[in-house]
Each structure stands twice: as C-alpha cells, then as structure tokens.
C-alpha positions in Angstrom: -0.1 0.1 -0.2 1.5 3.8 -1.1 2.8 5.9 1.8 0.1 8.6 2.2 1.6 11.9 0.8 1.9 14.9 3.2 3.1 18.4 2.8 5.8 17.9 5.3 7.1 15.2 7.5 6.9 17.1 11.0 4.8 20.5 11.3 5.6 22.1 14.7 2.9 24.6 16.6 4.9 27.6 18.3 8.3 28.8 18.2 9.7 29.3 21.8 11.8 27.2 23.6 10.3 23.8 23.0 8.9 24.6 19.3 12.2 26.2 18.0 14.7 23.5 19.2 12.0 20.8 17.9 12.0 21.9 14.3 15.6 22.3 14.2 16.5 18.8 15.7 14.1 17.1 12.9 15.5 19.4 10.2 19.3 18.3 10.9 17.7 14.8 10.5 16.9 14.8 7.1 12.9 16.1 8.0 11.2 18.2 5.8 9.8 20.9 8.5 7.3 23.4 9.0 7.2 25.9 12.1 3.5 27.5 12.2 4.0 30.7 15.1 0.4 32.7 15.8 2.2 35.6 18.1 5.9 36.6 19.0 8.5 34.3 17.2 10.7 33.1 19.9 8.0 32.8 22.5 7.7 34.1 25.9 11.6 33.5 27.3 13.2 36.6 25.1 10.1 39.1 25.0 8.2 38.9 28.2 9.7 36.5 30.7 13.5 35.2 31.7 15.4 37.9 29.4 13.4 40.8 30.1 12.4 40.0 33.9 16.0 39.1 34.1 17.3 42.1 33.0 15.2 44.6 35.0 16.1 42.1 38.0 19.8 42.3 37.2 20.1 46.1 37.5 17.7 45.7 40.5 19.7 43.7 42.5 22.6 46.2 41.6 21.2 48.8 42.6 20.2 47.3 45.8 23.7 45.9 46.7 25.5 49.2 46.0 23.0 50.9 48.3 24.5 48.8 51.2 28.0 49.3 50.3 28.6 52.0 53.3 29.5 49.2 55.5 32.3 48.6 53.2 33.4 51.7 52.7 31.9 53.0 49.6 30.1 56.4 49.6 26.0 55.4 49.1 24.7 58.8 49.6 23.7 60.0 46.0 23.1 56.8 44.8 20.1 56.7 42.4 18.3 55.3 39.0 16.5 56.5 36.1 14.2 54.0 35.3 13.4 54.8 31.5 17.0 54.0 31.4 16.7 50.9 33.1 13.7 50.2 30.3 16.1 50.9 27.8 18.5 48.5 29.2 15.5 46.1 29.5 15.0 46.6 25.7 18.8 46.1 24.6 18.8 42.6 26.3 15.7 41.6 24.4 17.0 43.3 21.2 20.5 40.9 21.8 18.4 37.7 22.7 18.4 36.7 18.5 14.4 36.8 18.8 14.7 39.4 15.7 16.7 37.1 13.9 15.1 33.9 14.3 13.0 33.7 11.0 16.1 33.9 9.3 18.2 31.3 11.5 15.0 28.5 11.0 14.6 29.9 7.7 18.5 28.9 7.4 18.0 25.5 8.2 15.6 24.6 5.7 12.8 25.3 8.3 9.4 26.3 6.6 7.8 29.3 9.0 4.2 30.3 8.8 3.0 33.1 10.9 -0.6 32.2 11.8 -3.2 30.7 14.1 -3.0 27.1 13.1 -6.1 24.8 14.1 -6.5 21.0 13.6 -8.9 19.8 10.7 -7.7 16.4 11.5 -4.9 14.1 13.0 -3.2 14.8 10.0 -3.8 18.4 9.2 -4.5 22.1 9.9 -5.5 25.1 8.6 -3.7 28.1 8.8 -5.7 31.2 7.5 -7.1 29.8 4.6 -4.1 27.6 3.8 -4.6 23.8 4.7 -1.0 22.2 5.6 -0.7 18.6 6.3 2.0 16.3 8.0 2.6 13.0 8.8 4.0 14.0 12.6 3.1 17.4 14.8 4.5 18.3 18.1 2.0 20.7 19.8 4.4 23.4 22.0 1.8 26.6 21.9 2.7 27.6 25.2 0.9 29.6 27.8 -0.6 32.6 28.6 -1.3 34.3 32.1 -4.4 33.0 34.3 -6.7 35.9 35.4 -8.9 35.0 38.2 -12.6 35.2 38.0 -13.1 38.3 40.1 -16.1 40.7 39.1 -15.8 43.7 37.0 -12.3 43.0 36.8 -12.4 43.9 32.7 -12.8 47.8 34.2 -9.7 47.7 36.0 -6.7 48.8 34.6 -4.7 45.7 36.2 -1.2 44.6 35.0 0.0 40.7 34.1 3.9 39.6 34.5 3.5 40.2 31.0 2.5 43.8 31.0 4.3 44.8 33.9 7.5 44.9 32.4 7.0 47.8 30.6 5.7 50.1 32.9 7.1 53.8 32.6 8.0 54.0 35.9 7.4 52.0 39.4 4.1 52.7 40.7 4.1 54.3 44.1 2.2 51.1 45.6 1.4 48.0 44.1 -0.6 44.8 44.9 0.7 41.9 44.1 -2.3 38.9 43.8 0.1 35.2 44.0 3.4 34.5 45.6 4.5 32.1 43.4 8.1 32.6 41.5 6.2 35.4 39.2 4.3 37.0 41.5 7.8 37.0 44.1 10.3 38.3 41.8 8.1 41.1 40.4 7.1 42.2 44.1 11.0 42.5 45.0 11.8 44.4 41.6 9.2 46.8 42.3 10.0 46.9 45.8 13.6 47.9 45.2 12.9 50.7 43.0 10.6 52.0 45.7 7.2 50.9 45.5 5.0 50.1 48.7 4.3 46.1 48.1 1.8 44.4 49.1 2.1 40.6 48.3 -1.1 38.1 48.5 -1.4 34.3 48.5 -4.2 32.4 49.4 -2.2 29.6 50.8 -0.8 29.8 53.9 2.7 30.8 52.8 4.6 32.6 49.9 6.6 30.5 47.4 4.0 27.2 48.4 5.3 24.8 45.8 9.3 24.8 48.2 10.1 23.8 51.3 9.4 25.8 54.9 12.4 27.0 55.3 12.3 29.1 51.9 9.1 30.2 52.6 10.2 31.9 56.3 13.6 32.9 55.1 12.2 35.0 51.5 9.7 36.2 54.4 11.6 37.9 56.5 13.8 39.2 54.0 10.9 40.5 52.3 9.4 42.4 55.3 12.7 43.7 56.8 14.7 44.8 54.2 12.3 45.2 51.2 9.0 46.9 53.4 6.6 44.8 52.0 3.2 44.0 53.7 3.0 39.7 53.1 -0.6 38.7 53.1 -1.0 35.1 53.2 -4.5 32.9 53.4 -5.6 35.7 51.6 -8.2 35.7 48.6 -9.1 38.8 46.5 -12.8 39.4 46.2 -12.9 42.5 44.6 -11.1 45.3 42.8 -12.2 48.7 41.7 -11.4 51.9 40.3 -11.5 54.1 43.3 -10.4 58.1 41.7 -6.6 58.1 40.9 -6.6 54.7 42.8 -7.6 50.8 42.6 -9.3 49.5 45.8 -8.3 46.0 46.6 -10.7 43.7 48.8 -9.4 40.7 50.0 -10.4 38.2 52.8 -8.0 37.5 55.7 -9.6 34.1 57.2 -12.7 35.2 57.9 -12.0 39.1 58.0 -12.7 41.4 54.8 -9.7 43.8 54.7 -9.4 46.4 51.7 -6.3 48.3 50.8 -6.2 51.4 48.3 -3.0 50.9 45.6 -1.9 52.9 42.4 -1.8 49.4 40.4 -2.6 45.9 40.7 -0.5 42.8 39.3 -2.1 39.6 39.1 0.6 37.0 39.2 -1.7 33.5 39.4 0.0 31.5 36.9 -0.5 30.3 33.8 -3.1 28.7 31.6 -2.0 26.3 28.4 -2.9 27.6 25.0 -5.1 24.7 23.8 -7.4 26.5 21.4 -6.0 24.4 18.5 -9.4 22.5 17.2 -7.6 19.7 19.3 -10.9 17.5 19.4 -10.7 17.2 15.4 -7.4 15.5 15.9 -8.4 13.1 19.1 -6.1 15.3 21.3 -7.2 14.5 24.7 -6.6 18.0 27.4 -8.4 19.9 29.8 -7.8 23.1 31.6 -4.5 22.1 33.0 -3.2 20.9 29.3 -2.7 18.7 26.9 -2.5 15.2 28.3 0.5 12.8 27.1 1.9 9.3 28.2 5.3 8.8 29.6 7.0 9.8 26.5 5.0 13.0 25.4 2.9 11.3 22.8 -0.5 12.6 23.2 -3.6 10.6 22.8 -3.3 10.3 19.0 -0.1 8.5 18.2 1.6 10.8 15.1 1.0 14.1 17.7 3.1 15.0 20.6 3.9 18.1 22.8 5.8 19.7 24.9 6.8 23.2 27.4 4.1 25.1 28.9 1.1 23.5 27.1 1.1 20.5 29.2 0.8 22.2 32.2 3.3 20.3 34.3 6.3 22.6 34.6 6.9 26.7 33.5 10.5 27.4 32.7 12.5 27.7 30.0 14.8 25.2 30.5 12.3 22.6 31.3 10.6 22.8 27.9 13.8 22.6 25.9 14.2 19.4 28.2 10.7 17.9 27.0 11.4 19.2 23.3 15.1 17.2 22.9 12.7 14.1 24.4 9.7 14.6 22.2 11.6 14.7 19.0 14.1 12.3 19.8 10.8 9.9 20.3 8.6 11.2 17.3 11.6 10.9 14.9 11.5 6.9 15.9 15.0 6.4 18.0 15.0 4.2 21.1 12.0 5.7 23.5 13.1 8.0 26.8 10.8 9.5 29.3 11.5 12.8 31.1 13.2 12.5 34.5 11.3 15.5 36.6 13.7 14.9 39.3 16.7 16.6 37.8 15.2 19.6 36.5 15.8 22.7 38.6 13.8 25.1 40.1 15.1 28.9 40.1 13.8 31.5 41.6 15.7 34.9 40.7 15.3 36.9 44.2 18.0 38.6 46.3 19.5 35.8 47.6 18.6 33.4 44.5 16.6 30.1 45.5 17.2 27.3 43.6 16.0 23.8 44.2 16.0 20.5 42.8 14.3 16.8 43.3 12.1 16.4 46.1 11.1 18.4 49.1 10.5 17.6 52.7 6.9 18.2 52.1 6.8 15.7 48.6 9.2 12.6 51.1 6.6 13.3 53.8 3.3 13.0 51.6 4.9 9.6 50.1 5.8 8.2 53.8 9.3 8.1 52.4 12.3 7.4 55.0 14.8 9.9 54.2 17.4 12.4 56.4 17.8 16.0 56.4 21.0 18.3 56.9 20.7 22.2 57.1 23.5 24.7 56.8 23.4 28.4 57.0 25.6 30.6 55.0 27.1 32.2 57.7 29.1 29.2 57.8 30.9 30.0 55.2 33.8 32.2 54.8 32.2 33.8 51.6 29.2 35.0 53.5 31.5 37.1 55.7 33.3 38.7 52.9 30.5 39.9 51.0 28.6 41.0 54.2 25.8 38.5 53.5 24.4 36.3 55.9 20.9 35.2 54.9 20.1 31.8 53.2 21.0 28.1 53.5 21.4 25.0 52.0 19.4 22.3 52.8 20.1 18.2 51.6 17.7 15.5 51.7 18.7 12.1 51.2 17.6 8.6 51.1 18.4 5.7 53.5 21.5 5.2 52.0 22.5 8.2 51.9 21.6 8.9 48.2 20.7 12.8 47.5 16.8 13.0 46.9 16.3 17.0 46.9 18.2 19.7 47.7 17.3 23.7 48.3 20.2 26.2 47.9 19.2 30.2 49.2 21.8 32.2 48.4 23.8 34.4 45.8 24.7 32.4 42.8 22.7 29.5 43.8 21.3 29.3 40.2 25.0 28.1 39.5 25.6 26.3 42.5 22.3 23.9 41.8 24.1 22.4 38.7 26.7 20.2 41.1 23.4 19.1 42.6 21.5 18.3 39.4 24.5 16.5 38.2 24.6 14.3 41.8 21.1 13.4 41.8 20.9 12.4 38.0 24.3 10.4 38.8 23.0 8.7 41.7 25.6 10.0 44.0 25.6 9.9 47.8 25.6 12.7 49.9 29.2 11.8 51.2 30.2 11.5 47.6 29.9 15.2 47.4 31.2 16.1 51.0 34.4 14.5 49.6 34.1 16.9 46.8 36.7 19.8 46.8 34.9 23.1 46.6 37.1 26.5 46.4 37.9 28.1 49.4 35.7 31.5 49.5 33.1 30.2 47.1 29.1 30.1 48.0 29.2 25.9 47.0 31.5 25.1 50.1 27.9 25.3 52.0 26.8 22.4 49.7 30.0 20.3 50.9 29.4 21.4 54.6 25.4 20.3 54.3 26.2 17.2 52.6 28.8 16.3 55.5 26.4 17.2 57.9 24.2 14.2 56.7 23.9 10.9 59.2 
C-alpha cells in the first residue's frame, strides 16, 4: 500500500524554546519541517519572561547591593536610578537575545515558517488562515498565557500581568501583587527595590508554597525587613475596583474582610496552556490544566506529541527545552526515553537567589518516604563574611543509603551552584561523595560540602 503523501514530515506548532529546538533537531535529521507561530517568534522567554525580567532584576539587584555598600567604605549617599534608562537596558537585552533574527535562522536551516494561528482539521491536517497543511507528525509547543482569576468587574480595572508589568514607564508608588509563586515574588521584589510600597498576597498559608517551609520563612523575613513589604497569606482577593486615581483591592484574610488602596494591581496567579487549537478534531485529549500525554510525551493521538508549557507541568524555559529534546527523539523513531523531572531545577531570581532540585521535604513526607535532612546556614562559610551577606541556607535531603533525593540553596549564585546537585541526583551520587568533593575556598559552593557532610 503506497505511503500517504503529506506536505511535511513534521509540523511544529509554536516557536518558543520547545518548538524552535524541536524543529531544528528534526531538520538536521533530514525531516521536511514547517513551524507555525501565531504571535511572537521565539515565544515568551526573550520577549516577556526570562530575558526582560532577568534584565530588570539584574539592574535592581546591582542598585540594591550598591545601596548597602557603606559597610565596605563605599559612598552611596547620592545613589539613584533613572527608570526609563533601566527600561532601555531591558529593551537592549531583548534585542541581543537574537529573537529578531529567528525567522532568518530557521529558514537557513531549511525550515518553512508560517506566521498564523493553527487549527487542527484532523490528526494529519491543520488550517492556517485560508491554507491547509498536512504532516505525518506534529509537535504541539504552543506555550501558555497568564491566568486571570474570576473576579467580578475585573475587566473594568487596568490591571497588570507579569507580561505587561515589565513595560511600565515608572515603578508605581504602591502595588498589590496577587499570587506569591515565582513570578509574583520576583516582580514584588523588583518594584520594592525601586521604591514601590508592595503588598504581596497569597491564598495559601505561605508564599512560594511549592518550595520547602524554610524557603518561605526566609524570603518572608527578607521581604518584610529589607524590602518593607506587607505579606498577606491565606488571603483571597474578592473585589477590585477603580477608586478615582487609585484601585481599591478587597480581600479576605481568614474570615475577615480587608481593603487597601493602591496605584496598581498585578495578577501573578499562574498560567494557562494555549490549547485553543481544534484538538478535538485531531482526537487529542486535554483539559484546563493542559494536554495529556503518556510518559514519552505522546498524546492520545499517536502521530502527535507535545512539550513545554502547553503540558501544564513545569513552566520554565529549561524544562521546555528538556521536554522538546525528548519528544523530538521519540517522534523521530529513536529508542524511546521519558523525562525525569527529578533532575529539572527550579530557580527564583530573588536576592538571594533560590534554587532547588528533586523532592521537597513535603513531597517525601506525603509519600511516607524515609529520609534524612541537613541544613547549613550561609554564615558557616567564608564567602558570607567577605560578602557581608548572612541570609540564606543550603538544605540536603537524602534516602536511607545516603543517596541525594532533593536539595535547596538560598544564596547568591544559587542558580549556578545547584548544577552540581542536579548532576549528583542524575548520577545517583551520595551526600558522602559530595562531601568529599573539593570546593573552592571562599565560594558559596562550600555550603554544599558542609551540608552534605552533616548528613548522618
């Protein structure tokens, strides 16, 4: 029976971290590939998340560090900032990210690019505008968008999201941040450093609820004492209303109703997968949390795979890249592999940085697992002394045989330091083996050695 003739071997939906990488891998493997993008080429990372947010936080943290330089003999009395210039710096980092040249780059790899919204007509065919394209296989990597809670009359309020907050012309005098996950915490700190009076509200009993209790306690103390924030936990916003030149936010804390007037409100209440693609026509199962796949990232339709934020699992660029490589490996017919999410690090770009990998103590307790824990404060190492930095800690979780199950670092450069713990978990190393690893004296990495040595 002759093979059905398709326009392409593979069509990738979405040009973000997951989509563009998959398209390149498949093209290098000799596949005829098309990539379809409905919005910005390159996805969120270079335009509205990692790059611009990272640039603004870098400027804020340098400004904050300089303000605290008096203890080292630095004169900081006249230190200030020009926020339009800070925004210009942010825009420069976006320009340098290479997103503007992505179209040329993809075409140079032999990938056909279509700028349109895709809609499945069947498991092998999509429409893009008035055109129809067919492919033997598809990869869905359409990402996600900010999730806005259902609050009455919210459409009458000029609220912010993490994507629009980075384009403010100036820091607001006061800001109410709804949601204290990664995005909310990062933006709350950013604007607090630049002088905003920040209220940070979270429906759960602590901020950063997905991380260990020690993280929440430490960052809460830092935010209150060093940033002047109001931290509102177990707080649910029930009303938002314009009030002259301000916005009145009403929230419940327990059973008690409170309200506060602020200049702006920012909703950082999570993200929702972009699944408006006619998936029903292709037989792809999904719900409001994302597209459903098996352990190999294959959807309920065998010729369609998915990767990145559209899965609703992890919402980081590096996890999307990881899933993309695995999905592409599998759809190319190579020996199947499955993602190991225990080796995907989580990073929160506050000061100090917070980085974690593997299980949390709450995870292990919930699973009734036997484990050991070790915590070392940053003040235990010489780097804390010379940097005049005392906040933060390193926490190690190990199994019965000393194997690493999870780790959390709250320290400067934690995002870099966590790499050795990612490798340790991936390689099945023990805490004892890490304790015997030589760490440079005067580095933050010494905390890892000390924490591992403390495990018994």
